[in-house]
C-alpha positions in Angstrom: -0.2 0.1 0.2 3.1 2.5 0.7 4.4 2.0 -2.9 0.9 2.2 -4.4 0.6 -1.2 -5.5 -2.5 -2.3 -4.4 -4.0 -2.5 -8.0 -1.5 -5.2 -8.6 -1.9 -7.5 -5.9 -5.8 -7.3 -6.1 -5.8 -8.4 -10.2 -3.3 -11.3 -9.1 -5.5 -12.2 -6.4 -8.5 -12.2 -8.5 -6.6 -13.8 -11.2 -5.8 -16.8 -8.7 -9.3 -17.3 -7.8 -10.6 -17.1 -11.5 -7.9 -20.2 -12.1 -9.0 -22.0 -9.2 -12.7 -21.6 -10.4 -12.0 -22.6 -13.7 -9.5 -26.0 -12.4 -12.7 -26.9 -10.2 -15.0 -26.6 -13.0 -12.5 -28.9 -15.4 -12.3 -31.1 -12.8 -16.1 -31.4 -12.1 -17.1 -31.5 -15.9 -14.3 -34.4 -16.0 -16.2 -36.3 -13.4 -19.3 -35.7 -14.8 -18.3 -36.8 -18.2 -16.5 -40.0 -16.6 -19.8 -40.7 -14.8 -21.5 -40.5 -17.9 -19.4 -42.7 -20.1 -19.7 -45.5 -17.1 -23.3 -45.0 -17.4 -23.8 -45.4 -21.0 -21.5 -48.5 -20.5 -23.5 -49.8 -18.0 -26.4 -49.2 -20.5 -24.8 -51.0 -23.8 -24.2 -54.1 -21.4 -28.0 -53.9 -20.3 -28.9 -54.0 -24.0 -26.7 -56.5 -24.4 -28.0 -58.7 -22.2 -31.3 -57.7 -23.6 -30.5 -58.8 -26.6 -29.5 -62.1 -25.6 -32.8 -62.8 -23.9 -34.6 -61.5 -27.1 -33.2 -63.9 -28.9 -33.8 -66.5 -26.2 -37.4 -65.9 -26.0 -37.5 -66.4 -29.8 -36.4 -69.9 -29.5 -38.7 -70.4 -26.5 -41.8 -69.3 -28.6 -40.5 -71.8 -31.6 -40.4 -74.5 -29.4 -44.0 -74.1 -28.3 -45.4 -73.5 -31.5 -43.4 -77.0 -32.5 -45.4 -78.4 -29.7 -48.4 -76.8 -30.7 -48.1 -78.3 -34.3 -47.8 -81.8 -32.7 -50.8 -81.0 -30.6 -52.9 -79.8 -33.2 -52.4 -82.7 -35.8 -52.9 -85.3 -32.9 -56.2 -83.3 -32.2 -57.0 -83.2 -35.7 -56.4 -86.9 -36.3 -58.4 -87.5 -33.0 -61.2 -85.6 -34.3 -61.5 -87.3 -37.7 -62.0 -90.4 -35.9 -64.8 -89.4 -34.0 -68.3 -89.0 -35.0 -71.8 -91.0 -34.4 -70.6 -94.1 -36.4 -67.1 -93.9 -35.5 -65.6 -97.4 -35.3 -62.5 -98.3 -33.3 -60.3 -99.3 -35.6 -57.0 -98.8 -34.1 -55.3 -100.3 -30.8 -56.7 -98.3 -27.7 -53.3 -97.8 -26.9 -52.3 -95.9 -30.0 -55.9 -93.9 -29.5 -54.5 -93.4 -26.0 -51.2 -92.0 -27.0 -53.4 -89.6 -29.7 -55.2 -88.2 -27.3 -52.3 -87.5 -24.9 -50.3 -85.4 -27.7 -53.5 -83.8 -28.2 -54.1 -82.0 -24.5 -50.3 -81.8 -24.1 -49.4 -78.3 -25.5 -47.7 -76.7 -21.9 -48.6 -73.7 -20.4 -46.6 -70.4 -21.1 -47.5 -67.7 -18.1 -46.7 -64.1 -18.1 -43.6 -64.6 -16.1 -42.1 -66.8 -18.8 -42.8 -64.2 -21.3 -41.1 -61.3 -19.3 -37.5 -59.7 -19.8 -35.5 -59.4 -16.6 -33.1 -57.3 -18.1 -34.2 -53.4 -17.4 -32.6 -50.9 -19.4 -32.1 -47.3 -18.6 -32.9 -45.7 -21.5 -32.8 -41.8 -20.0 -29.0 -42.3 -20.1 -28.3 -41.4 -23.3 -30.3 -40.0 -25.9 -33.9 -41.2 -25.4 -34.9 -40.7 -29.1 -32.3 -42.8 -30.4 -34.0 -45.7 -28.5 -38.0 -44.7 -29.2 -38.5 -47.5 -31.5 -37.0 -49.9 -29.1 -39.4 -48.6 -26.1 -42.3 -48.7 -28.0 -41.6 -52.4 -29.0 -41.1 -53.5 -25.8 -44.1 -51.5 -24.4 -46.2 -53.4 -27.0 -44.7 -56.5 -25.9 -45.8 -56.3 -22.3 -49.5 -56.2 -23.9 -48.8 -58.9 -26.1 -47.6 -61.4 -23.7 -50.5 -60.7 -21.1 -52.7 -61.7 -23.9 -50.7 -64.6 -24.7 -50.9 -66.3 -21.2 -54.3 -65.5 -20.8 -54.9 -67.6 -24.3 -52.9 -70.3 -22.4 -55.1 -70.2 -19.3 -58.4 -70.5 -21.3 -56.7 -73.8 -23.0 -55.6 -75.2 -20.0 -59.0 -74.5 -18.5 -60.5 -76.2 -21.4 -58.6 -79.6 -20.5 -58.9 -79.1 -16.6 -62.8 -78.3 -16.8 -64.5 -79.1 -20.2 -62.8 -82.2 -21.1 -62.7 -83.4 -17.4 -66.6 -83.0 -17.4 -67.2 -84.3 -20.7 -65.1 -87.6 -20.0 -66.9 -88.0 -16.6 -70.4 -87.6 -18.3 -69.5 -90.3 -20.4 -68.6 -92.3 -17.8 -64.7 -92.0 -17.9 -63.1 -91.1 -14.7 -61.5 -88.2 -16.7 -58.2 -87.2 -18.1 -56.1 -87.5 -14.9 -57.3 -91.1 -14.9 -56.6 -91.7 -18.8 -53.1 -90.2 -18.2 -51.8 -92.3 -15.2 -53.0 -95.3 -16.9 -51.7 -94.9 -20.6 -48.3 -96.3 -19.9 -49.7 -99.2 -18.5 -53.6 -99.9 -19.7 -53.3 -103.5 -18.7 -53.0 -102.6 -15.0 -56.0 -100.2 -15.1 -58.7 -101.4 -12.5 -61.3 -99.3 -15.1 -62.2 -100.5 -18.3 -62.3 -97.5 -20.4 -65.3 -97.9 -23.6 -63.2 -96.3 -26.2 -66.1 -96.8 -28.6 -68.2 -94.6 -26.4 -65.5 -92.1 -26.1 -65.1 -92.0 -29.9 -69.0 -91.5 -30.4 -69.2 -88.2 -27.6 -70.7 -85.5 -29.0 -69.8 -83.6 -26.0 -66.1 -84.8 -26.1 -65.8 -84.0 -30.0 -67.1 -80.2 -29.1 -64.7 -80.0 -26.7 -61.8 -81.0 -28.5 -63.0 -79.2 -31.6 -62.7 -76.2 -29.7 -59.5 -76.9 -28.3 -58.2 -77.4 -31.6 -59.5 -73.9 -32.9 -58.2 -72.3 -30.0 -54.3 -74.0 -30.6 -54.8 -72.6 -34.0 -55.1 -69.3 -32.5 -52.4 -69.4 -29.9 -50.0 -70.6 -32.6 -51.0 -67.6 -34.9 -50.3 -65.6 -31.9 -46.9 -66.9 -31.4 -45.8 -66.1 -34.8 -46.7 -62.3 -34.5 -44.8 -62.4 -31.3 -41.8 -63.6 -33.1 -42.3 -60.9 -35.7 -42.0 -58.5 -32.9 -39.3 -60.1 -31.4 -37.3 -60.0 -35.1 -38.1 -56.4 -35.0 -36.5 -55.7 -31.6 -33.5 -57.7 -32.6 -32.8 -55.5 -35.4 -33.5 -52.2 -33.5 -30.6 -53.5 -31.3 -28.5 -54.5 -34.3 -28.9 -51.2 -36.1 -28.2 -49.3 -32.5 -24.6 -51.3 -32.3 -23.6 -50.5 -36.0 
């Protein structure tokens, strides 16, 4: 102050403060950049895991379509043998195995159609993933519908077919299943001629046959949705 150098020292002090602030801002920017890169890397891993799940789901649905194809064919063959003038012209073992295949379709629940991987789409540009987000949202509605269809076809076997068999004097399909491998050990003689000529059993199996066709077509639509998801994921990797 004695040498009138106050202005110079103030400028120096302000310059030092500015440099410190700039250094802090740069450090924060670098830290934020690193954090965002880590989040983007995490998202990339999530998308990769989702892609694996989608391809696995596609394989899962194809497997069920094949199973439905076999059940549908067996159901159709069984229906062709039924009618008011039906004759028991094949062995009861063959007839039993045919009926077993016709009612064995397996159950697909909504849990089996859900993806475990949750992707945080807000990390990067969400618009980039808009198509995939929409497809995943549509998949939730689709999977719920498919699960409901499988519940209906299971109810058809558990209730409708069971009641129809019992009304025709047959204990029910659970009894048939337990004796198909060893019908000679059965204490109850099943009247297969009555079974083939039953209008009630025919109606239940015909309804089941048409429902299987509907489910199979729905599963094929689901595979197309999965293919679109795979395309979107592959496109983003390019």
